[in-house]
Every structure is written in structure tokens, then in C-alpha cells.
Phi, psi and omega in degrees: 000313179299317181295324177293321176297315177299321177296317178296317179298315180299315185299310187281329177295315179297321178299308181294321180300312181284335175294322178295319180297320181298315180290324180294318178295324179295320179295316180298314179298314180300317182289323176299314178293325179294317178296320184291321187257358180290128179277344175246171181292133180281158187272051176227150179304140175295138181281151186279312192242018182206142181288155185291325179296317176296319178299324181291326176296317175300321176298316181295315180296314180294325177295317182296314180297316178296318178299318182297313180299311182299318180300303181296320181294313182289310181291322175297324180287316184293316181268355182054048179270118187294321181300316182290323178292325179294314179296321175299319177295317179297319177296317175298319180296315182298318179294322179292315178298319179296321176298313181295315178296321178299311179298318180293316181293325179293324178284317184275334181242039186294321182294317178298315179302311183296321177294319179297314178299317180297319179297322180288321180291318179293324175293324178296319178295315183300317183269010186299135175078020181260020175057037174274109186295334178290336181260354187303316181293324176292325177295316178297323179294318179297317181297313182298320181294315181296321182289314186283322185272353180057049178233176182212125180068188176271310177267333185169178178303333180297348180287345177268096186286333184259018183111147187287143173284153184299329179292352178281351181256155177301129185282014182274109174058052174231157175241158182232125174263107185271122175266126180101250184279160180260356182273114183298341182272334189251342183287143185247001177236118182231145170238102180262132181216138175182146183292335180260011182299134180225128178283133174284112183281336186281133175287150179295335180299321178294317179296318178301315180302316179293324178292317178298318180294327181282336186242012182298323179296318178295315179300316180295321178296315182296317179298318182294318177298316178298321176298318181295319178298314180295317177296317179295318176299319180296316180294314181296319180293324176291324178295314181292326177300317185288332182269340184291145180235006186270128177273141183299318183290327180286332180295328182293342183252010182239000000 
């Protein structure tokens, strides 16, 4: 009797828990698609350090992953389908292992990661404004970062070999005369002029390092909470899997 009660509690707790995740994933996916295909400005605050199109991709990916987890977890728990519970367990395990491997690699290969990131940013600056559609979102993100963080380049203004982008200057009361294209994110030739114009000497690398140092505790707490959720979900799904007696093929006909 006690074991049946425990099994029922596990079953419905796992169902409700993953049902919430399913609706959360649906909301993330819908918001991401809305931002991506909206022809007018969306009614959400502009993000400071990332372009809206790149943000929409992140929302879509997060939504698909969350929906998948919620679908297999909730339906597998409610119907006690071993196949779905096994897939749910595998997905959670893969996410947990990826988090652990990512954290270990970031800690042990930090210098290599920093050099690789620096190389990619410098290449992005070098190829800035060449109408490469694959780089457009990253160019917008770089411009937003330089403008909002009041930084220039990765290591400093010298990263811009052909002249500084207007976002390298303090955005207070200045005008920009763009030669060539009219798109502020893709043009590579700018003439910025104002009597109070000031070039931002700090590189964005310094700002990113300061931001990470200030928010490292929050990041670690989020990672820890996610790990606890994933481990708990894995344990509950395996417990329900061992107790479940419903065969997948028979479920299709009921």
C-alpha cells in the first residue's frame, strides 16, 4: 500500500513538474518565433548586449529543448511508458554531462578559450561591414556591446584597423555621418563628429571579465539549481521506469 502511494506521488509529481516545463518551452518557442518573423518592433524592452535576432535563436533552441523534456517527461509519467521515460532520462543525463564537461573545460582550458574568443572577435571586426549574412547578428551584438558598455574592440580601440566604429565613442549627443551604406550595423566607414566626442579607451574584454567576476555567484547558483533539477528528474524517472508495467506498443491502442 505504501509503495503504491509512493509510486502515485512520484508519477503525478513528475507529470505536473514536466507539464510546467512543457508550457514554459511553448512560451519560449512562441516568443522566439514571434521576434524572428515580426516585421515591426516587438513590444519588449531592447536588450543591451545582444541583438534581438540572435536572442530569438536562443529562445527557439531553449524552447525546443524544454518542450522535448516536458513532453517525454509528462506523458511518460502519466502513461507510465517506459520508452518515453527512458528518453527523458537520456536527455537529462546528456544535459547534465554537457554542463559538467563544459564547466571542466572552461576551468582547465580557460586560456585557450579566451584566445579563441579573442581571435573570433578580431576576425569579426576585420570582416565588419562586408554584408555577410551569417555574421550580421554577431555584428549587431558587437555594436550593442560597445555602445552600452562604453568599450571599443576586444583588447582596445587598436583592434579596429580601418578606423573606429561610431559605437566606440560615448553616445552622448553625437551625430554620425555614414559614408556608403545607411545601416549602422553593417557599414564599415564612419565619420563621427561632435565637440564633446570621447573615444572609449577600454576594451570589451575588460568589461566582460568585470561582469563575469561580479555575477559569478549568480551563474554558479543557476548552474547548481539546474543540476539539482536534472538529477532529481533522472532519479524520479528511473524509479518510475522500474515500477512501470505499461508496454509502449500496447499504449498506442488504448
